[in-house]
Steps between C-alpha positions, in 0.01 A plus 500: 500500500522852368805569723671185362478628142629837611815329644541294179482813286755676727760218472446474121566874464808465720640214285427684173660820636813311611530326159469830316758656732754219437448528125549876510813464719659264246417739217650791698823302557524421128450866410752606770771267357432631150515860626830435686662354189390799293627746765842328502527527121401866510752574779782325310412687179498840676831423675669407170374823343652689792839332446485577127425868563773523764758352261405756234525788749127575519501519880162670569315239292698213655394617850133484396534139380697389809248654740204338321667158499591550870131539593412173324787307657400633844142378450640156402747488793801434270780626725789432264327694220409780744871524591590516128259792449645692796851434367426632151310802635801583720736462201280732292513769770879455521537561126292816541722621785235464773725317748276532805209323325741247347618399848140478627401250231827304525429451873144389422642252249743352755226454760275327243781278370577395857137400540523299178839349599654631175871543588611587148263796497620616842865503389410686180315774692784536754725556201264766358476681833879500521501675162270776631716566807808486276367783283405700812861469623429277800767245408515321837124436489527385136787264586300353791205425268729344238654274765153384609419426136821298449421276800163404346652461153758256632219297659300470177796497256365779278794601278318779316410698813839420655662664198275806534584538869872454432481778241322727746772444762747603230291815459552590866877464468483713186308770687761516780769511228652161579523419129717182516243330726213636291652350185556166678130467583390623156714239322372228733137584416585535129626139485168377647294708254711364215437144617124565523501691166305784666545769234313773686705447817823499295404846371449632855829341610696646205356842583622471861847385389515791254429745781794363704729533199395868474600560861833323437557725194517194273282665235561250220377202704219712642367579152525133393296381802240777474463456123437126552231581758338754263483249213332240723251753642399591143467132413271418795330844478550574871481879539590493870838337433547728198467823702745368763758421229445833318555685829834322552605568139427868561722493808774315308537773237452777759802364688698523174380861445324395178193707588330470161485118516413509869210737429362272227490198732345696789234640265410144392489393864265791579278411202456134603461598867209725405343218297493259795462778761821408686529804728837393636671505162306807381648688793853356461503567123384860531762575766773340286384697193506820707863430600591449132341834400700665779818349358400628153447852639120493460433583862141626470400173328689316774294684765168411335593132454642450849197667661275247321719217628495646852117510507480129418776416751306687771188302408697174531681606817832395340757691709796417275317624189390820679859565599624451141227732364584775751869466420420545130285808576773645722759476219260633233384802705858577598601503132203730426627741766195448722700448819204527739312215334823303466563531876145377575559177308851460643347501849246239389784282370656501849165417661449202268855383576402484868174325407694235308708426810185448710311328217494163676300646791268681258432179314407326825247774572359458150480127571279572801274720287441241232437234767231725645348532153519123465307460826228739377473314167486164675219607733312652206522174303377298799198729541423485128510119502280497808236721331501284185439187704218667695334607175529149364348363822202737470430379144503139617262585783262668254482185286466280806182685606316324216578162641365314799560605857764232564723617216459863616615405848806317368585791273475741793743286703747496209478878463571555870794257484640672193466841666681380814778344293546819301514706815761272655700503178483881488628528856782252431616687189480836678716373786750356255523831313551693825772253601679565170499875576633440852776267376615756245509777760715279724727416205555872442606551862740203477667663199569812707612338829656167604237235576558483876488881531187522287323240717591689819381829348165345401453340842597797720485810279866568588835316501723464806870560449707181535860427595700263279830358626657434160394677179716578196475850349609587143562852367587611146597844378612639162849649504525869400124503441470880483782540246377209285135611510598844365596327173149356459165658419234471775320233296816293438605533866169368636490224236853380587426490876169324432668228289755433774249492788261273307787256452581521875133426582509182292830392661351553849202288400734227374683477835198562729643832620264773627530835319472776763507826301683723253629846592612697195770288337537270806336154525448320832404135558503257794529125552344299781194724564219497581544122504844370610674284237813288554608568141445878512868590551616290206208620285558872559868467407403311181248774424768767545736316261220472240423873532863589431501257205194675355663844540816374331305360203291818485811716487649290219178525297471879554868553418452312172204726418680818603270559797581627848465242776539468876758313708386360834631431848331232710537416866349242737501460879312266734384553855203587723233747380153632585232473229149636471262756347475866598230754411142450377523622138711352220643261755791273420697228673836637624798402718715691755811445706879520497508203261335721236759776557787252478362351177488852355868544595584170329351643181670843521836334581469249213635508147324512164396158367574314825300372797642636828403322826573551868716278718197374694327386179825342379522291819145375442547388137875435469442123473254530210650305205335731243710803599859604553615818672768770474608661827527878458654581835388776738296756303401841635117523515316824577379501861641147561874548497716228345299187417608166352341445158497228233415472132297189413502322160336201335715188527508445121705815429876547513621535860674836553791566730437507875190277453390270779 
C-alpha cells in the first residue's frame, strides 16, 4: 500500500512539473517575440542615425552606428538589412579613401544580398565597386562590373540605378579621353534623372558634364554646368558632391591661368575635405594648390603643400596622385635651384608612370589581399556567433537543472543538437569562404593568360607549345617615333602611348582578338588563338580598321589643341605559327614563326592611316562583303623580296582607284 502512494505522488509531481514547464515555455516565447520586436526597432533606429551622419560627412560616427545596427540585424537573421549595413559601411570607407576596406564590405554586401535574393541591392553594389576600380585606374575591371550591373538592372527595370551605371560608363570614356562618347552617356543618364526628379543625381551628373567641357576647352559651358551642380549641392547640403564640384571649378580656372580664382576654389575644397575627412580630395587639393604656388613663383610654399599631398597619396596608395605630387615637387625644387632633390622626384615620376601602366595587375593583387581579409573576418564572425550560442545554451541548462529529470534530459538533447548544427554550419561557411578565395585566385590567372592556357598551366605546371595552321597576326608601329617623341616631354610621351594602347586593348576585346604584347611603340595582337575561330580573319581586319580610325580621330583632336601626335602604320598577315609560354618568371603567352616575321613586314611596308595585308590574307577574305581592297602591286619587303600587298577598307567608304 505504501508503494502505491509513492507511485501516485511520483506521477502527480511529474504532471505538475510538466504543466509548469509548458506555462514557462509560453511565457518565454512571449518575451522572445517582444524582445525581437524591440531589437528590430533599435537596429532600424541605429541604421538611420548612421545614414544621417554619413550624409552630413561625420564618417567616424556613422561607422559606429552602422556596426551596432549590423550586430542586431545579424542576431535577428535579417539578411537584406545585413547587406544594407555592409553596403553603407563600404561607402563610408570609400568616402574616406580606404578603398581596400570599401571593396571588402562591398563584397560582403553582395554575398548577403544574394542570400536574401535582393537583385536591386546586388546591382547597386556592383555599380559601387565599379566606381572604386574606376578611381584606381582599372577601367577594364570597372567596365566589367558596370556591365554585370546593367544586366540585373534590365531584369528588374530599375531606372535610377540604370542611370547611375550609364553615367559611370560615361566616366570611363571620359578617363580615356573619348569625350564625345562620354558626353553621350552623360546626357542619356541626365534625361533619366530629370524624369525621376532626382536633384542630388542631377548635381553629380552636371559636375561630370562640366569636367568634360573643361577637357574640350569649352570653359563657358563648363562653368554653367559646374555652377548648377554647386547650387544644388548647397541646397541639399551634400558636402561630398560639393568638394567634387569645387575641385573641378579649381581645375577650370587653372586651365585658364586664372590662378587666384583657382586657388580660392581649391582652398574651399580642402576645407570641406578636412571637415568630412575625405583623404582623396585632401590629397588632390593640396597637390593642385602646390602647383598654383609654383606658377605664382612661391616655390617653397609649393614644396610644403605638395609634400603634404604626397603623404596622403602614399597612405591611400593612389599612384596617379603620387605621380602628380612628385611632378609638382620636381618643378618647385628645380625652380629653387635644388637640382639634386629635383632629380630625385623626377625619377619617382618615371617610376609612377610605369606603375600606372601596370596598375591593372596591381589592382588584381590588391583584390586578392582584401579577399583574404574577407575570409579572416568571415571565420571570425562564425566563431563569435558559435560562442554566443554556446553561452546561451549554458544559461538554459542552468535553469533546466531546477526542473525535473525529464525536462533536463530533453534540454540536454536540444543542446547537443544545437551544438552539432552550429558546428556543421561553421564548416559549411568556412568551405564557402575558402572557395571564394580560390575562385578569385583563378580569376586573376585568367586575366593574365587565355583560359585554355591557364587551365593547362594549373593542371601540369607548364604549357606545351602548340602548332596552329591558320592564325592572323597584327602589328602596329608609330611612324618616325624617335623624331616625334623628341618634341614631347617624358610624361606627355608616356601618356600619349598609354592612351593609344588602352584604346587598342578595348578594340581587341570588342572583336575577340588576343593581345600578345607591346614592345616600345609597337603593338602586337593575334586572331584565332588559343581557340580557333572561323570569324577571326574578318575580326582582326575590322580591329585594324578601327585602330586606324582611332589614330585619325586622335590626330585631329591633338592638332586642334596644338599638341604633337603620332601617325601609325598597320599590317596583317595570316598563316601557321607556334604558340606557347617560355621561362618560369614573369611568363607571358607568345607566338613564333615566319608568319610573325611576314606580318611585321606588312606593317613596315604599309602606309600611315591604312591597313596593309598580305596576298595570302587577301585570298582568304576577298569575298567578305564588308571590305573592299586596293591592289598595291609587288612591294619590296626586307628579307622577303618583292611581295604582293593590298590595302583593305570598309565597304561604306569611297572606293579608290585600283580597288577590287
